[in-house]
N, CA, C and O atoms as CSV, one atom per row, in Angstrom:
chain,resi,resn,atom,element,x,y,z
A,1,MET,N,N,27.926,22.766,6.124
A,1,MET,CA,C,26.951,21.704,6.209
A,1,MET,C,C,26.985,20.902,4.909
A,1,MET,O,O,27.000,21.480,3.822
A,2,ALA,N,N,26.997,19.613,5.013
A,2,ALA,CA,C,27.047,18.761,3.829
A,2,ALA,C,C,25.676,18.709,3.167
A,2,ALA,O,O,24.651,18.588,3.837
A,3,ASN,N,N,25.675,18.801,1.869
A,3,ASN,CA,C,24.424,18.720,1.113
A,3,ASN,C,C,24.087,17.269,0.850
A,3,ASN,O,O,24.967,16.422,0.693
A,4,MET,N,N,22.778,16.997,0.804
A,4,MET,CA,C,22.338,15.649,0.495
A,4,MET,C,C,22.536,15.386,-0.988
A,4,MET,O,O,22.446,16.302,-1.805
A,5,ALA,N,N,22.799,14.162,-1.324
A,5,ALA,CA,C,22.978,13.790,-2.726
A,5,ALA,C,C,21.665,13.986,-3.474
A,5,ALA,O,O,20.585,13.801,-2.913
A,6,GLU,N,N,21.769,14.356,-4.721
A,6,GLU,CA,C,20.588,14.563,-5.554
A,6,GLU,C,C,19.829,13.249,-5.705
A,6,GLU,O,O,20.427,12.221,-6.020
A,7,GLY,N,N,18.524,13.277,-5.484
A,7,GLY,CA,C,17.698,12.091,-5.643
A,7,GLY,C,C,17.654,11.186,-4.431
A,7,GLY,O,O,17.037,10.122,-4.493
A,8,THR,N,N,18.275,11.559,-3.349
A,8,THR,CA,C,18.222,10.752,-2.140
A,8,THR,C,C,16.866,10.947,-1.475
A,8,THR,O,O,16.509,12.075,-1.135
A,9,PRO,N,N,16.108,9.883,-1.285
A,9,PRO,CA,C,14.777,10.039,-0.683
A,9,PRO,C,C,14.876,10.426,0.789
A,9,PRO,O,O,15.750,9.957,1.517
A,10,THR,N,N,13.966,11.285,1.201
A,10,THR,CA,C,13.887,11.681,2.600
A,10,THR,C,C,12.502,11.361,3.119
A,10,THR,O,O,11.604,11.043,2.339
A,11,SER,N,N,12.319,11.440,4.414
A,11,SER,CA,C,11.015,11.156,4.996
A,11,SER,C,C,10.015,12.255,4.696
A,11,SER,O,O,8.811,12.047,4.844
A,12,ASP,N,N,10.495,13.445,4.269
A,12,ASP,CA,C,9.608,14.553,3.960
A,12,ASP,C,C,9.252,14.621,2.484
A,12,ASP,O,O,8.614,15.581,2.052
A,13,ASP,N,N,9.644,13.641,1.713
A,13,ASP,CA,C,9.366,13.640,0.281
A,13,ASP,C,C,7.863,13.455,0.053
A,13,ASP,O,O,7.302,12.448,0.486
A,14,PRO,N,N,7.203,14.398,-0.611
A,14,PRO,CA,C,5.748,14.305,-0.795
A,14,PRO,C,C,5.317,13.088,-1.600
A,14,PRO,O,O,4.243,12.541,-1.350
A,15,PHE,N,N,6.126,12.650,-2.561
A,15,PHE,CA,C,5.748,11.481,-3.358
A,15,PHE,C,C,5.648,10.235,-2.484
A,15,PHE,O,O,4.691,9.470,-2.600
A,16,HIS,N,N,6.633,10.029,-1.610
A,16,HIS,CA,C,6.614,8.841,-0.755
A,16,HIS,C,C,5.463,8.904,0.257
A,16,HIS,O,O,4.853,7.885,0.580
A,17,GLU,N,N,5.182,10.089,0.741
A,17,GLU,CA,C,4.054,10.242,1.666
A,17,GLU,C,C,2.733,9.939,0.958
A,17,GLU,O,O,1.842,9.319,1.539
A,18,THR,N,N,2.609,10.375,-0.289
A,18,THR,CA,C,1.391,10.133,-1.061
A,18,THR,C,C,1.209,8.652,-1.341
A,18,THR,O,O,0.100,8.130,-1.225
A,19,VAL,N,N,2.277,7.975,-1.704
A,19,VAL,CA,C,2.202,6.542,-1.988
A,19,VAL,C,C,1.825,5.766,-0.726
A,19,VAL,O,O,1.002,4.853,-0.786
A,20,ALA,N,N,2.416,6.119,0.406
A,20,ALA,CA,C,2.102,5.430,1.659
A,20,ALA,C,C,0.656,5.683,2.079
A,20,ALA,O,O,-0.021,4.765,2.543
A,21,THR,N,N,0.178,6.913,1.922
A,21,THR,CA,C,-1.204,7.236,2.278
A,21,THR,C,C,-2.185,6.517,1.365
A,21,THR,O,O,-3.219,6.031,1.824
A,22,THR,N,N,-1.870,6.445,0.082
A,22,THR,CA,C,-2.722,5.709,-0.855
A,22,THR,C,C,-2.786,4.236,-0.474
A,22,THR,O,O,-3.848,3.617,-0.540
A,23,GLY,N,N,-1.651,3.678,-0.075
A,23,GLY,CA,C,-1.634,2.289,0.373
A,23,GLY,C,C,-2.513,2.067,1.588
A,23,GLY,O,O,-3.201,1.051,1.685
A,24,LEU,N,N,-2.492,3.019,2.521
A,24,LEU,CA,C,-3.353,2.892,3.704
A,24,LEU,C,C,-4.830,2.953,3.340
A,24,LEU,O,O,-5.629,2.162,3.842
A,25,PHE,N,N,-5.199,3.895,2.462
A,25,PHE,CA,C,-6.590,3.976,2.030
A,25,PHE,C,C,-7.030,2.706,1.306
A,25,PHE,O,O,-8.156,2.242,1.485
A,26,LEU,N,N,-6.153,2.155,0.504
A,26,LEU,CA,C,-6.497,0.933,-0.225
A,26,LEU,C,C,-6.659,-0.262,0.705
A,26,LEU,O,O,-7.539,-1.094,0.484
A,27,ILE,N,N,-5.828,-0.367,1.743
A,27,ILE,CA,C,-5.962,-1.500,2.659
A,27,ILE,C,C,-7.238,-1.379,3.488
A,27,ILE,O,O,-7.871,-2.387,3.802
A,28,ILE,N,N,-7.620,-0.148,3.843
A,28,ILE,CA,C,-8.887,0.053,4.560
A,28,ILE,C,C,-10.055,-0.300,3.650
A,28,ILE,O,O,-11.028,-0.911,4.094
A,29,THR,N,N,-9.963,0.087,2.365
A,29,THR,CA,C,-11.001,-0.274,1.402
A,29,THR,C,C,-11.100,-1.788,1.255
A,29,THR,O,O,-12.201,-2.327,1.151
A,30,ALA,N,N,-9.977,-2.471,1.246
A,30,ALA,CA,C,-9.982,-3.928,1.123
A,30,ALA,C,C,-10.642,-4.582,2.332
A,30,ALA,O,O,-11.394,-5.545,2.183
A,31,ILE,N,N,-10.368,-4.068,3.520
A,31,ILE,CA,C,-10.976,-4.637,4.729
A,31,ILE,C,C,-12.485,-4.450,4.714
A,31,ILE,O,O,-13.229,-5.373,5.045
A,32,ILE,N,N,-12.943,-3.266,4.332
A,32,ILE,CA,C,-14.387,-3.013,4.255
A,32,ILE,C,C,-15.026,-3.892,3.183
A,32,ILE,O,O,-16.118,-4.421,3.388
A,33,ALA,N,N,-14.356,-4.050,2.044
A,33,ALA,CA,C,-14.899,-4.876,0.969
A,33,ALA,C,C,-14.989,-6.347,1.377
A,33,ALA,O,O,-15.933,-7.038,0.994
A,34,VAL,N,N,-14.014,-6.830,2.152
A,34,VAL,CA,C,-14.088,-8.217,2.640
A,34,VAL,C,C,-15.278,-8.387,3.575
A,34,VAL,O,O,-16.009,-9.373,3.486
A,35,ALA,N,N,-15.471,-7.421,4.476
A,35,ALA,CA,C,-16.626,-7.494,5.383
A,35,ALA,C,C,-17.940,-7.462,4.597
A,35,ALA,O,O,-18.885,-8.181,4.920
A,36,PHE,N,N,-17.985,-6.632,3.575
A,36,PHE,CA,C,-19.185,-6.547,2.743
A,36,PHE,C,C,-19.406,-7.843,1.970
A,36,PHE,O,O,-20.546,-8.281,1.817
A,37,ALA,N,N,-18.335,-8.461,1.481
A,37,ALA,CA,C,-18.451,-9.722,0.749
A,37,ALA,C,C,-18.940,-10.842,1.651
A,37,ALA,O,O,-19.779,-11.647,1.245
A,38,ILE,N,N,-18.424,-10.900,2.869
A,38,ILE,CA,C,-18.861,-11.941,3.811
A,38,ILE,C,C,-20.326,-11.746,4.179
A,38,ILE,O,O,-21.092,-12.708,4.242
A,39,ALA,N,N,-20.708,-10.494,4.422
A,39,ALA,CA,C,-22.108,-10.226,4.761
A,39,ALA,C,C,-23.031,-10.554,3.592
A,39,ALA,O,O,-24.108,-11.113,3.798
A,40,SER,N,N,-22.628,-10.218,2.375
A,40,SER,CA,C,-23.456,-10.511,1.204
A,40,SER,C,C,-23.549,-12.006,0.954
A,40,SER,O,O,-24.600,-12.511,0.561
A,41,TRP,N,N,-22.462,-12.704,1.179
A,41,TRP,CA,C,-22.477,-14.154,1.007
A,41,TRP,C,C,-23.408,-14.796,2.033
A,41,TRP,O,O,-24.131,-15.743,1.722
A,42,GLY,N,N,-23.383,-14.273,3.253
A,42,GLY,CA,C,-24.274,-14.781,4.294
A,42,GLY,C,C,-25.740,-14.539,3.995
A,42,GLY,O,O,-26.596,-15.288,4.465
A,43,LEU,N,N,-26.044,-13.509,3.223
A,43,LEU,CA,C,-27.419,-13.210,2.830
A,43,LEU,C,C,-27.789,-13.854,1.491
A,43,LEU,O,O,-28.840,-13.553,0.926
A,44,SER,N,N,-26.933,-14.732,0.990
A,44,SER,CA,C,-27.132,-15.449,-0.275
A,44,SER,C,C,-27.200,-14.526,-1.476
A,44,SER,O,O,-27.940,-14.785,-2.425
A,45,GLU,N,N,-26.438,-13.466,-1.435
A,45,GLU,CA,C,-26.304,-12.554,-2.573
A,45,GLU,C,C,-24.952,-12.831,-3.224
A,45,GLU,O,O,-23.978,-12.115,-2.991
A,46,GLY,N,N,-24.910,-13.872,-4.035
A,46,GLY,CA,C,-23.652,-14.342,-4.597
A,46,GLY,C,C,-22.965,-13.354,-5.521
A,46,GLY,O,O,-21.744,-13.205,-5.466
A,47,LEU,N,N,-23.729,-12.672,-6.374
A,47,LEU,CA,C,-23.131,-11.741,-7.326
A,47,LEU,C,C,-22.510,-10.538,-6.612
A,47,LEU,O,O,-21.417,-10.099,-6.968
A,48,ILE,N,N,-23.203,-10.012,-5.611
A,48,ILE,CA,C,-22.671,-8.883,-4.843
A,48,ILE,C,C,-21.441,-9.317,-4.045
A,48,ILE,O,O,-20.462,-8.577,-3.946
A,49,ALA,N,N,-21.502,-10.518,-3.481
A,49,ALA,CA,C,-20.358,-11.037,-2.731
A,49,ALA,C,C,-19.143,-11.224,-3.646
A,49,ALA,O,O,-18.016,-10.937,-3.244
A,50,LEU,N,N,-19.366,-11.699,-4.862
A,50,LEU,CA,C,-18.285,-11.883,-5.816
A,50,LEU,C,C,-17.674,-10.544,-6.209
A,50,LEU,O,O,-16.452,-10.414,-6.273
A,51,PHE,N,N,-18.508,-9.557,-6.468
A,51,PHE,CA,C,-18.021,-8.226,-6.828
A,51,PHE,C,C,-17.230,-7.606,-5.672
A,51,PHE,O,O,-16.153,-7.050,-5.885
A,52,ALA,N,N,-17.759,-7.700,-4.461
A,52,ALA,CA,C,-17.061,-7.140,-3.296
A,52,ALA,C,C,-15.747,-7.875,-3.041
A,52,ALA,O,O,-14.760,-7.254,-2.649
A,53,GLY,N,N,-15.724,-9.177,-3.259
A,53,GLY,CA,C,-14.494,-9.937,-3.107
A,53,GLY,C,C,-13.448,-9.535,-4.131
A,53,GLY,O,O,-12.258,-9.474,-3.821
A,54,ALA,N,N,-13.893,-9.261,-5.354
A,54,ALA,CA,C,-12.967,-8.812,-6.392
A,54,ALA,C,C,-12.405,-7.436,-6.050
A,54,ALA,O,O,-11.215,-7.190,-6.247
A,55,VAL,N,N,-13.239,-6.545,-5.545
A,55,VAL,CA,C,-12.771,-5.220,-5.122
A,55,VAL,C,C,-11.763,-5.359,-3.994
A,55,VAL,O,O,-10.749,-4.662,-3.975
A,56,ALA,N,N,-12.035,-6.255,-3.054
A,56,ALA,CA,C,-11.109,-6.476,-1.940
A,56,ALA,C,C,-9.766,-7.002,-2.439
A,56,ALA,O,O,-8.713,-6.564,-1.976
A,57,LEU,N,N,-9.807,-7.927,-3.368
A,57,LEU,CA,C,-8.568,-8.500,-3.899
A,57,LEU,C,C,-7.738,-7.458,-4.646
A,57,LEU,O,O,-6.524,-7.377,-4.459
A,58,VAL,N,N,-8.389,-6.668,-5.484
A,58,VAL,CA,C,-7.675,-5.635,-6.232
A,58,VAL,C,C,-7.134,-4.559,-5.286
A,58,VAL,O,O,-6.000,-4.109,-5.447
A,59,SER,N,N,-7.932,-4.149,-4.309
A,59,SER,CA,C,-7.484,-3.126,-3.359
A,59,SER,C,C,-6.311,-3.615,-2.524
A,59,SER,O,O,-5.356,-2.874,-2.292
A,60,PHE,N,N,-6.383,-4.855,-2.076
A,60,PHE,CA,C,-5.295,-5.405,-1.270
A,60,PHE,C,C,-4.006,-5.504,-2.087
A,60,PHE,O,O,-2.931,-5.148,-1.604
A,61,THR,N,N,-4.117,-5.987,-3.319
A,61,THR,CA,C,-2.938,-6.115,-4.173
A,61,THR,C,C,-2.325,-4.748,-4.467
A,61,THR,O,O,-1.105,-4.588,-4.435
A,62,ALA,N,N,-3.177,-3.766,-4.754
A,62,ALA,CA,C,-2.671,-2.420,-5.031
A,62,ALA,C,C,-2.014,-1.807,-3.797
A,62,ALA,O,O,-1.014,-1.099,-3.920
A,63,SER,N,N,-2.562,-2.069,-2.612
A,63,SER,CA,C,-1.957,-1.520,-1.394
A,63,SER,C,C,-0.596,-2.147,-1.133
A,63,SER,O,O,0.331,-1.454,-0.714
A,64,ILE,N,N,-0.463,-3.437,-1.373
A,64,ILE,CA,C,0.833,-4.101,-1.204
A,64,ILE,C,C,1.846,-3.530,-2.193
A,64,ILE,O,O,3.011,-3.330,-1.846
A,65,LEU,N,N,1.404,-3.267,-3.429
A,65,LEU,CA,C,2.309,-2.658,-4.411
A,65,LEU,C,C,2.733,-1.256,-3.982
A,65,LEU,O,O,3.888,-0.871,-4.167
A,66,CYS,N,N,1.796,-0.486,-3.407
A,66,CYS,CA,C,2.140,0.853,-2.913
A,66,CYS,C,C,3.170,0.769,-1.792
A,66,CYS,O,O,4.149,1.515,-1.787
A,67,PHE,N,N,2.949,-0.135,-0.846
A,67,PHE,CA,C,3.877,-0.268,0.270
A,67,PHE,C,C,5.245,-0.759,-0.198
A,67,PHE,O,O,6.274,-0.316,0.312
A,68,THR,N,N,5.257,-1.674,-1.169
A,68,THR,CA,C,6.518,-2.178,-1.695
A,68,THR,C,C,7.286,-1.076,-2.416
A,68,THR,O,O,8.500,-0.951,-2.261
A,69,THR,N,N,6.575,-0.288,-3.197
A,69,THR,CA,C,7.211,0.818,-3.909
A,69,THR,C,C,7.759,1.841,-2.934
A,69,THR,O,O,8.880,2.321,-3.098
A,70,GLN,N,N,6.983,2.175,-1.931
A,70,GLN,CA,C,7.394,3.177,-0.948
A,70,GLN,C,C,8.584,2.677,-0.130
A,70,GLN,O,O,9.505,3.442,0.155
A,71,ALA,N,N,8.569,1.413,0.245
A,71,ALA,CA,C,9.666,0.866,1.046
A,71,ALA,C,C,10.942,0.735,0.219
A,71,ALA,O,O,12.035,0.987,0.727
A,72,GLY,N,N,10.817,0.352,-1.026
A,72,GLY,CA,C,11.991,0.192,-1.872
A,72,GLY,C,C,12.645,1.508,-2.217
A,72,GLY,O,O,13.868,1.578,-2.336
A,73,ASP,N,N,11.849,2.563,-2.382
A,73,ASP,CA,C,12.400,3.850,-2.742
A,73,ASP,C,C,13.045,4.573,-1.566
A,73,ASP,O,O,13.994,5.335,-1.749
A,74,SER,N,N,12.534,4.337,-0.364
A,74,SER,CA,C,13.042,5.078,0.774
A,74,SER,C,C,14.023,4.273,1.634
A,74,SER,O,O,14.379,4.693,2.735
A,75,ALA,N,N,14.450,3.130,1.130
A,75,ALA,CA,C,15.407,2.326,1.876
A,75,ALA,C,C,16.754,3.063,1.911
A,75,ALA,O,O,17.256,3.500,0.875
A,76,PRO,N,N,17.323,3.193,3.091
A,76,PRO,CA,C,18.603,3.914,3.163
A,76,PRO,C,C,19.718,3.114,2.488
A,76,PRO,O,O,19.744,1.884,2.531
A,77,ALA,N,N,20.606,3.832,1.885
A,77,ALA,CA,C,21.743,3.181,1.238
A,77,ALA,C,C,22.734,2.753,2.323
A,77,ALA,O,O,23.114,3.539,3.191
A,78,THR,N,N,23.130,1.515,2.247
A,78,THR,CA,C,24.075,1.002,3.245
A,78,THR,C,C,25.489,1.126,2.711
A,78,THR,O,O,25.752,0.842,1.542
A,79,SER,N,N,26.368,1.539,3.551
A,79,SER,CA,C,27.772,1.612,3.161
A,79,SER,C,C,28.577,0.771,4.141
A,79,SER,O,O,28.540,0.978,5.354
A,80,GLU,N,N,29.288,-0.160,3.585
A,80,GLU,CA,C,30.090,-1.050,4.414
A,80,GLU,C,C,31.457,-0.417,4.661
A,80,GLU,O,O,32.103,0.099,3.749
A,81,VAL,N,N,31.870,-0.475,5.908
A,81,VAL,CA,C,33.177,0.043,6.281
A,81,VAL,C,C,34.011,-1.116,6.782
A,81,VAL,O,O,33.635,-1.800,7.734
A,82,SER,N,N,35.142,-1.332,6.140
A,82,SER,CA,C,36.002,-2.419,6.596
A,82,SER,C,C,37.183,-1.828,7.365
A,82,SER,O,O,37.778,-0.826,6.965
A,83,ALA,N,N,37.492,-2.467,8.453
A,83,ALA,CA,C,38.574,-1.947,9.301
A,83,ALA,C,C,39.904,-2.523,8.914
A,83,ALA,O,O,40.921,-2.193,9.524
């Protein structure tokens, strides 16, 4: 049986699973924070709406970074074969 190359990411790698799960939690947090910001803005609570909007922005950006990191690390290496 051929051994996998050292450092080759697999789908069972705990680090990649952790990064992807963190990204999911952050995107859910961003969605809840946006809903909270809209509701606070509708109730004329500007400071709370601003804070919730900032939390949503930071959470969304961090989740995108998590997904980008996870996707870049687990991308399969392509090997071109010429005939």
